[in-house]
C-alpha positions as CSV (number, residue, x, y, z in Angstrom):
1,X,13.3,-20.0,-8.5
2,X,12.8,-21.0,-11.8
3,X,14.0,-19.3,-14.9
4,X,10.7,-17.4,-16.0
5,X,10.7,-16.3,-12.7
6,X,15.2,-15.2,-12.4
7,X,14.3,-11.2,-13.1
8,X,11.9,-11.1,-10.6
9,X,14.1,-13.2,-8.2
10,X,17.2,-10.0,-9.4
11,X,14.2,-7.7,-8.1
12,X,13.1,-9.3,-4.8
13,X,10.6,-11.1,-5.4
14,X,10.7,-14.7,-3.5
15,X,9.0,-18.0,-3.8
16,X,7.2,-17.0,-0.5
17,X,6.3,-13.9,-1.8
18,X,4.7,-15.4,-4.9
19,X,3.1,-17.5,-3.3
20,X,1.5,-15.4,-1.1
21,X,-0.4,-13.2,-4.3
22,X,-3.1,-15.4,-4.5
23,X,-3.9,-14.2,-0.5
24,X,-2.6,-10.9,-0.9
25,X,-5.2,-8.9,1.3
26,X,-4.0,-10.8,4.1
27,X,0.2,-11.0,3.4
28,X,2.3,-9.1,5.3
29,X,4.6,-9.9,2.7
30,X,3.4,-7.4,0.5
31,X,3.3,-3.5,0.7
32,X,0.1,-1.7,0.5
33,X,0.7,-0.2,-2.8
34,X,1.4,-3.8,-4.4
35,X,-1.7,-5.3,-3.0
36,X,-4.0,-1.9,-4.5
37,X,-2.2,-3.0,-8.2
38,X,-3.2,-6.6,-7.6
39,X,-7.0,-5.7,-6.6
40,X,-6.7,-3.8,-9.9
41,X,-5.6,-6.5,-11.8
42,X,-8.7,-8.3,-10.2
43,X,-11.1,-5.6,-11.2
44,X,-9.9,-6.0,-14.5
45,X,-10.1,-9.5,-15.1
46,X,-13.6,-9.1,-13.9
47,X,-14.5,-6.8,-16.5
48,X,-13.5,-8.6,-19.2
49,X,-16.2,-11.4,-17.9
50,X,-19.0,-8.9,-19.1
51,X,-17.5,-6.1,-21.2
52,X,-14.8,-6.4,-24.4
53,X,-11.7,-4.3,-24.2
54,X,-13.3,-1.1,-26.2
55,X,-16.1,-1.5,-23.8
56,X,-13.5,-1.2,-21.0
57,X,-11.7,2.0,-22.2
58,X,-14.8,3.9,-22.9
59,X,-16.0,2.5,-19.4
60,X,-13.1,4.2,-18.2
61,X,-13.2,7.1,-20.2
62,X,-16.7,7.7,-19.5
63,X,-15.4,7.8,-15.7
64,X,-12.3,10.1,-16.1
65,X,-14.9,12.5,-18.0
66,X,-17.2,12.3,-15.0
67,X,-15.0,12.5,-12.1
68,X,-12.9,15.7,-13.8
69,X,-16.3,17.4,-14.4
70,X,-17.0,16.9,-11.0
71,X,-13.8,18.5,-10.0
72,X,-13.9,21.2,-12.2
73,X,-17.2,22.5,-11.1
74,X,-15.5,21.9,-7.3
75,X,-12.6,23.7,-8.0
76,X,-15.0,26.8,-9.5
77,X,-17.4,26.5,-6.7
78,X,-20.1,26.4,-9.2
79,X,-23.6,24.3,-8.7
80,X,-25.1,22.0,-10.7
81,X,-27.8,24.3,-12.9
82,X,-26.9,27.5,-11.4
83,X,-25.1,29.9,-13.8
84,X,-21.1,30.6,-13.4
85,X,-20.4,33.4,-10.9
86,X,-17.5,33.9,-12.7
87,X,-19.8,34.5,-15.9
88,X,-21.8,37.2,-13.7
89,X,-18.4,39.4,-12.5
90,X,-17.3,39.3,-16.3
91,X,-20.7,41.1,-16.9
92,X,-20.6,43.0,-14.2
93,X,-23.8,41.2,-12.5
């Protein structure tokens, strides 16, 4: 293993593992967690073909906001466009 992979080698990364990365989806050497991380990196590379770094960050924040908003609505058992049931209880309706 070359000098640039010395630290990786100390952490258990082998030449076979490195050679398996381009075919990570079928790899028997990589864990599902490692495969997901590689897939995430591929998605970011694809996004970079169409968006600037700033746009990618903005997109990420928008996704986080909407996912968070959806979870918040679910936890409070709200329906979009309906009055909050907690508010009704607070005003005695």
